[in-house]
LOKE-646742 format. One record per residue (C-alpha): residue number from 1; x, y, z. Coordinates in Angstrom, 1 decimal, always signed. Layout:
! LOKE-646742
+------+--------+--------+--------+
! mivo !      X !      Y !      Z !
+------+--------+--------+--------+
!  NUM !      X !      Y !      Z !
...
+------+--------+--------+--------+
! end
This chain:
! LOKE-646742
+------+--------+--------+--------+
! mivo !      X !      Y !      Z !
+------+--------+--------+--------+
!    1 !  +16.2 !  +15.5 !   -5.8 !
!    2 !  +19.3 !  +13.9 !   -4.4 !
!    3 !  +19.6 !  +10.3 !   -3.2 !
!    4 !  +19.6 !   +9.5 !   +0.5 !
!    5 !  +22.0 !   +6.7 !   +1.5 !
!    6 !  +20.8 !   +4.0 !   +3.9 !
!    7 !  +22.0 !   +0.8 !   +5.4 !
!    8 !  +19.8 !   -2.3 !   +5.9 !
!    9 !  +19.6 !   -3.1 !   +9.6 !
!   10 !  +17.3 !   -6.1 !   +9.5 !
!   11 !  +15.7 !   -8.4 !   +6.9 !
!   12 !  +12.7 !  -10.6 !   +7.7 !
!   13 !  +11.0 !  -13.2 !   +5.6 !
!   14 !   +7.2 !  -12.6 !   +5.9 !
!   15 !   +5.9 !  -15.2 !   +3.3 !
!   16 !   +7.1 !  -16.9 !   +0.2 !
!   17 !   +8.5 !  -14.2 !   -2.1 !
!   18 !   +7.8 !  -11.3 !   +0.4 !
!   19 !  +10.4 !   -9.8 !   +2.7 !
!   20 !  +10.6 !   -6.8 !   +5.1 !
!   21 !  +13.6 !   -4.5 !   +5.2 !
!   22 !  +14.3 !   -2.1 !   +8.0 !
!   23 !  +16.6 !   +0.6 !   +6.8 !
!   24 !  +18.6 !   +3.2 !   +8.7 !
!   25 !  +19.0 !   +6.4 !   +6.6 !
!   26 !  +21.7 !   +9.0 !   +6.8 !
!   27 !  +19.1 !  +11.6 !   +7.7 !
!   28 !  +15.5 !  +11.8 !   +8.8 !
!   29 !  +12.6 !  +11.7 !   +6.5 !
!   30 !   +8.9 !  +12.5 !   +7.2 !
!   31 !   +6.6 !  +10.7 !   +4.7 !
!   32 !   +2.9 !  +10.6 !   +4.9 !
!   33 !   +1.3 !   +7.2 !   +4.8 !
!   34 !   +0.6 !   +6.4 !   +1.2 !
!   35 !   +3.7 !   +8.2 !   -0.1 !
!   36 !   +6.5 !   +6.2 !   -1.7 !
!   37 !  +10.3 !   +6.3 !   -2.3 !
!   38 !  +12.3 !   +5.4 !   -5.5 !
!   39 !  +14.7 !   +2.7 !   -4.3 !
!   40 !  +17.8 !   +2.6 !   -6.5 !
!   41 !  +20.1 !   -0.3 !   -6.9 !
!   42 !  +23.2 !   +0.9 !   -8.9 !
!   43 !  +23.7 !   -0.9 !  -12.2 !
!   44 !  +20.5 !   -2.8 !  -11.6 !
!   45 !  +17.5 !   -0.4 !  -11.6 !
!   46 !  +15.1 !   +1.7 !   -9.7 !
!   47 !  +11.6 !   +0.9 !   -8.3 !
!   48 !   +8.9 !   +2.6 !   -6.3 !
!   49 !   +8.2 !   +1.3 !   -2.8 !
!   50 !   +5.5 !   +2.5 !   -0.4 !
!   51 !   +6.6 !   +3.3 !   +3.1 !
!   52 !   +5.4 !   +0.6 !   +5.4 !
!   53 !   +6.6 !   +2.6 !   +8.4 !
!   54 !   +8.9 !   +5.6 !   +9.2 !
!   55 !  +10.3 !   +6.9 !  +12.4 !
!   56 !  +12.9 !   +9.5 !  +12.1 !
!   57 !  +15.8 !   +8.1 !  +10.1 !
!   58 !  +14.5 !   +4.5 !  +10.2 !
!   59 !  +12.1 !   +3.3 !   +7.5 !
!   60 !  +10.5 !   +0.0 !   +6.7 !
!   61 !   +9.7 !   -1.4 !   +3.3 !
!   62 !   +7.9 !   -4.6 !   +2.3 !
!   63 !   +9.3 !   -6.0 !   -1.0 !
!   64 !   +7.5 !   -8.6 !   -3.0 !
!   65 !   +9.6 !  -10.5 !   -5.6 !
!   66 !   +8.0 !   -9.6 !   -8.9 !
!   67 !  +10.7 !   -8.6 !  -11.3 !
!   68 !  +14.5 !   -8.1 !  -11.9 !
!   69 !  +15.1 !   -5.4 !   -9.4 !
!   70 !  +13.1 !   -7.0 !   -6.6 !
!   71 !  +14.7 !  -10.3 !   -7.4 !
!   72 !  +18.1 !   -8.7 !   -7.0 !
!   73 !  +17.0 !   -7.2 !   -3.7 !
!   74 !  +15.8 !  -10.6 !   -2.4 !
!   75 !  +19.0 !  -12.4 !   -3.5 !
!   76 !  +21.7 !   -9.8 !   -2.8 !
!   77 !  +20.5 !   -7.3 !   -0.2 !
!   78 !  +21.0 !   -8.3 !   +3.4 !
!   79 !  +21.9 !   -6.8 !   +6.7 !
!   80 !  +24.7 !   -4.3 !   +6.3 !
!   81 !  +23.9 !   -3.7 !   +2.6 !
!   82 !  +23.8 !   -0.1 !   +1.4 !
!   83 !  +20.8 !   +1.2 !   -0.5 !
!   84 !  +19.9 !   +4.6 !   -2.1 !
!   85 !  +16.5 !   +6.2 !   -2.3 !
!   86 !  +14.7 !   +9.3 !   -3.4 !
!   87 !  +11.7 !  +10.5 !   -1.5 !
!   88 !   +9.2 !  +10.8 !   +0.0 !
!   89 !   +7.3 !  +11.3 !   -3.2 !
!   90 !   +3.6 !  +11.5 !   -4.3 !
!   91 !   +0.3 !  +12.2 !   -2.6 !
!   92 !   -0.5 !  +10.2 !   +0.5 !
!   93 !   -3.7 !   +9.3 !   +2.4 !
!   94 !   -5.8 !  +11.9 !   +4.1 !
!   95 !   -5.3 !  +11.5 !   +7.8 !
!   96 !   -8.5 !  +12.2 !   +9.7 !
!   97 !   -9.0 !  +12.5 !  +13.4 !
!   98 !  -11.5 !  +10.9 !  +15.8 !
!   99 !  -13.3 !   +8.9 !  +13.0 !
!  100 !  -14.3 !   +5.3 !  +12.5 !
!  101 !  -11.9 !   +4.1 !   +9.7 !
!  102 !  -11.8 !   +0.8 !   +7.8 !
!  103 !   -8.7 !   -0.4 !   +6.0 !
!  104 !   -9.0 !   -3.0 !   +3.2 !
!  105 !   -5.8 !   -4.6 !   +2.0 !
!  106 !   -5.0 !   -7.2 !   -0.6 !
!  107 !   -1.8 !   -9.1 !   -0.2 !
!  108 !   +1.4 !   -7.0 !   +0.1 !
!  109 !   -0.9 !   -4.0 !   -0.6 !
!  110 !   -1.1 !   -3.9 !   +3.2 !
!  111 !   +2.2 !   -2.1 !   +3.5 !
!  112 !   +1.1 !   +1.6 !   +3.4 !
!  113 !   -2.1 !   +0.7 !   +5.3 !
!  114 !   +0.0 !   -0.5 !   +8.3 !
!  115 !   +1.7 !   +2.8 !   +8.4 !
!  116 !   -1.6 !   +4.5 !   +8.1 !
!  117 !   -3.1 !   +2.4 !  +10.9 !
!  118 !   -0.4 !   +3.7 !  +13.2 !
!  119 !   -1.0 !   +7.3 !  +12.4 !
!  120 !   -4.8 !   +7.1 !  +12.5 !
!  121 !   -4.7 !   +5.4 !  +15.9 !
!  122 !   -2.4 !   +8.2 !  +17.1 !
!  123 !   -5.1 !  +10.7 !  +16.0 !
!  124 !   -7.8 !   +9.1 !  +18.1 !
!  125 !   -9.5 !   +7.1 !  +15.3 !
!  126 !  -11.2 !   +3.7 !  +15.8 !
!  127 !   -9.5 !   +1.6 !  +13.2 !
!  128 !  -10.4 !   -1.8 !  +11.8 !
!  129 !   -8.3 !   -3.6 !   +9.1 !
!  130 !   -9.4 !   -6.3 !   +6.7 !
!  131 !   -6.5 !   -8.3 !   +5.2 !
!  132 !   -7.1 !  -10.5 !   +2.1 !
!  133 !   -4.8 !  -13.3 !   +0.9 !
!  134 !   -5.0 !  -16.1 !   -1.6 !
!  135 !   -4.0 !  -18.8 !   +0.9 !
!  136 !   -2.9 !  -19.4 !   +4.5 !
!  137 !   +0.8 !  -19.6 !   +3.5 !
!  138 !   +0.6 !  -16.2 !   +1.9 !
!  139 !   -0.9 !  -14.5 !   +5.0 !
!  140 !   +1.4 !  -12.2 !   +7.0 !
!  141 !   +1.3 !   -9.1 !   +9.3 !
!  142 !   -1.8 !  -10.2 !  +11.2 !
!  143 !   +0.0 !   -9.9 !  +14.5 !
!  144 !   +1.4 !   -6.5 !  +13.6 !
!  145 !   -2.0 !   -5.1 !  +12.7 !
!  146 !   -3.5 !   -6.8 !  +15.8 !
!  147 !   -1.2 !   -4.7 !  +18.0 !
!  148 !   -2.8 !   -1.5 !  +16.5 !
!  149 !   -6.4 !   -2.3 !  +15.7 !
!  150 !   -9.1 !   -4.9 !  +15.3 !
!  151 !   -8.3 !   -7.2 !  +12.4 !
!  152 !  -10.3 !   -9.4 !  +10.0 !
!  153 !   -8.5 !  -11.9 !   +7.7 !
!  154 !   -9.9 !  -13.3 !   +4.5 !
!  155 !   -8.3 !  -16.2 !   +2.7 !
!  156 !   -9.6 !  -17.7 !   -0.6 !
!  157 !   -7.9 !  -21.1 !   +0.0 !
!  158 !   -7.4 !  -22.1 !   +3.6 !
!  159 !   -8.6 !  -21.8 !   +7.2 !
!  160 !   -6.7 !  -18.8 !   +8.6 !
!  161 !   -9.8 !  -16.6 !   +8.7 !
!  162 !  -13.0 !  -15.8 !   +6.7 !
!  163 !  -13.2 !  -18.0 !   +3.7 !
!  164 !  -13.4 !  -15.7 !   +0.6 !
!  165 !  -12.0 !  -12.5 !   -0.7 !
!  166 !  -11.4 !   -9.2 !   +1.1 !
!  167 !  -14.3 !   -7.8 !   -0.8 !
!  168 !  -16.6 !  -10.6 !   +0.4 !
!  169 !  -15.5 !   -9.9 !   +4.0 !
!  170 !  -16.0 !   -6.2 !   +3.4 !
!  171 !  -19.6 !   -6.8 !   +2.4 !
!  172 !  -20.2 !   -8.8 !   +5.6 !
!  173 !  -18.6 !   -6.1 !   +7.8 !
!  174 !  -20.6 !   -3.3 !   +6.2 !
!  175 !  -23.8 !   -5.1 !   +6.9 !
!  176 !  -23.3 !   -4.8 !  +10.7 !
!  177 !  -20.8 !   -1.9 !  +11.2 !
!  178 !  -20.6 !   +1.7 !  +10.1 !
!  179 !  -17.5 !   +3.6 !   +9.1 !
!  180 !  -16.9 !   +7.2 !   +8.2 !
!  181 !  -13.8 !   +6.6 !   +6.0 !
!  182 !  -12.4 !   +3.7 !   +4.0 !
!  183 !   -8.9 !   +3.2 !   +2.7 !
!  184 !   -7.7 !   +0.5 !   +0.4 !
!  185 !   -4.6 !   -0.8 !   -1.3 !
!  186 !   -4.1 !   -4.0 !   -3.4 !
!  187 !   -5.0 !   -5.2 !   -6.9 !
!  188 !   -6.9 !   -2.6 !   -8.9 !
!  189 !   -9.9 !   -4.9 !   -9.5 !
!  190 !  -10.3 !   -5.4 !   -5.7 !
!  191 !  -10.1 !   -1.6 !   -5.1 !
!  192 !  -12.7 !   -0.9 !   -7.7 !
!  193 !  -15.1 !   -3.2 !   -6.0 !
!  194 !  -14.3 !   -1.7 !   -2.6 !
!  195 !  -14.8 !   +1.8 !   -3.9 !
!  196 !  -18.1 !   +0.9 !   -5.6 !
!  197 !  -19.6 !   -0.8 !   -2.5 !
!  198 !  -18.5 !   +2.0 !   -0.2 !
!  199 !  -19.5 !   +4.9 !   -2.4 !
!  200 !  -22.9 !   +3.4 !   -2.9 !
!  201 !  -23.3 !   +3.6 !   +0.8 !
!  202 !  -22.1 !   +7.2 !   +0.9 !
!  203 !  -18.7 !   +6.3 !   +2.6 !
!  204 !  -15.7 !   +8.3 !   +1.3 !
!  205 !  -12.9 !   +6.0 !   -0.1 !
!  206 !   -9.2 !   +6.6 !   -0.8 !
!  207 !   -7.2 !   +4.0 !   -2.9 !
!  208 !   -3.5 !   +3.6 !   -3.6 !
!  209 !   -2.9 !   +2.8 !   -7.2 !
!  210 !   +0.1 !   +0.9 !   -8.6 !
!  211 !   +1.5 !   +1.8 !  -12.0 !
!  212 !   +4.9 !   +1.6 !  -13.8 !
!  213 !   +6.8 !   +4.6 !  -12.4 !
!  214 !  +10.1 !   +5.8 !  -13.8 !
!  215 !  +10.9 !   +9.4 !  -12.9 !
!  216 !   +8.7 !   +9.6 !   -9.8 !
!  217 !   +8.1 !  +13.4 !  -10.2 !
!  218 !   +5.6 !  +13.7 !  -13.0 !
!  219 !   +7.9 !  +14.5 !  -15.9 !
!  220 !   +8.2 !  +11.3 !  -18.0 !
!  221 !   +4.5 !  +10.5 !  -18.4 !
!  222 !   +5.0 !   +6.7 !  -18.0 !
!  223 !   +2.4 !   +6.5 !  -15.2 !
!  224 !   -0.4 !   +8.7 !  -16.7 !
!  225 !   -3.9 !   +7.5 !  -16.2 !
!  226 !   -5.5 !   +7.9 !  -19.6 !
!  227 !   -7.9 !   +9.5 !  -20.6 !
!  228 !   -8.0 !  +11.4 !  -17.3 !
!  229 !   -4.4 !  +12.7 !  -17.7 !
!  230 !   -3.6 !  +12.2 !  -14.0 !
!  231 !   +0.0 !  +11.1 !  -13.1 !
!  232 !   +0.2 !   +8.4 !  -10.5 !
!  233 !   +3.6 !   +9.5 !   -9.2 !
!  234 !   +2.5 !  +13.1 !   -8.6 !
!  235 !   -1.3 !  +13.3 !   -8.5 !
!  236 !   -1.3 !  +10.0 !   -6.6 !
!  237 !   -0.6 !   +7.3 !   -5.9 !
!  238 !   -3.5 !   +7.8 !   -3.6 !
!  239 !   -6.8 !   +8.8 !   -5.3 !
!  240 !  -10.4 !   +9.3 !   -4.4 !
!  241 !  -12.3 !   +6.1 !   -5.0 !
!  242 !  -14.5 !   +7.9 !   -7.6 !
!  243 !  -11.4 !   +8.2 !   -9.8 !
!  244 !  -11.1 !   +4.4 !   -9.9 !
!  245 !  -14.7 !   +4.0 !  -10.9 !
!  246 !  -14.2 !   +6.6 !  -13.7 !
!  247 !  -11.2 !   +4.6 !  -15.0 !
!  248 !  -13.2 !   +1.4 !  -14.9 !
!  249 !  -16.0 !   +3.0 !  -16.9 !
!  250 !  -13.6 !   +4.3 !  -19.5 !
!  251 !  -12.1 !   +0.9 !  -19.8 !
!  252 !  -15.4 !   -0.8 !  -20.3 !
!  253 !  -16.4 !   +1.8 !  -22.9 !
!  254 !  -13.1 !   +1.3 !  -24.8 !
!  255 !  -13.5 !   -2.5 !  -24.8 !
!  256 !  -17.0 !   -2.3 !  -26.4 !
+------+--------+--------+--------+
! end
C-alpha cells in the first residue's frame, strides 16, 4: 500500500498533552469508524491513529502525547506541515440502523466513537455517549458530542459531571435505560468491565483494542492476541466484547 500525502490545515489543543489535527489529503479516503491509518513521520517513525472523522479528502485525528513519534508530532507538526499515511486499515465498528446505541469512551479513546456517532445518527439511530476522564482539566469534546447526541460525562476527580468512572456511570444508565448496541473504546480494563456488564444483560458490545502495531496489515505478528491468534491490525482493532472477556480469562489463568 502506497502512502497518501497530506497537509495539516488546523491544529487545536484539546487538553494537556492532547491535540486535534485536521488534514487535507491529496485524494479522498473512505474509512469506516473504528478503522485506523498508519501515520508516517520520515526519519522519526510510524504510528497507528484512529480516524476521528473523515469527509472526502479531509480527515481528523486526535493525538495524545505518549511516546517519541507523538512527541515529535506535538512539537514539530503545525499548520502547513506535510504528513504521510497508509490506510484506511483494519476492521471497523458495525454500523447499525434505527437502533438505540450507547457509546462508552475513556479519555482520548473517544476519537473513533465521535466518528461513529456521526455515522449512526445519519442512519437513524438514537445515540447516547458516556465520556470518562480522570479530571476536569482532562475533559474534552463534550460540546462536539453534544451537537450529535445526548452526552453523559464522568470524572474521577472534579465537578464537570458524574463523580466516578465511565463504568460507574454506565451502571447507573443501564439501570434506567435500554440499548440494543454498545460500543466502547479506551483502556482495556475499562472495556472489559463494559463488555461484562453489557453482555450479562444480553446487549451486544463491540470494543476497539489498542496494541503495538508495526506493519498494519497482519504480516509481522507484533499485535497478535495470544493465545487466540487474532491480529489486532487485521482482525481488529474492533472486536466483539466476548473476545475481551476470553482474553481476560486467559490472563487470569496464566497468572495463577
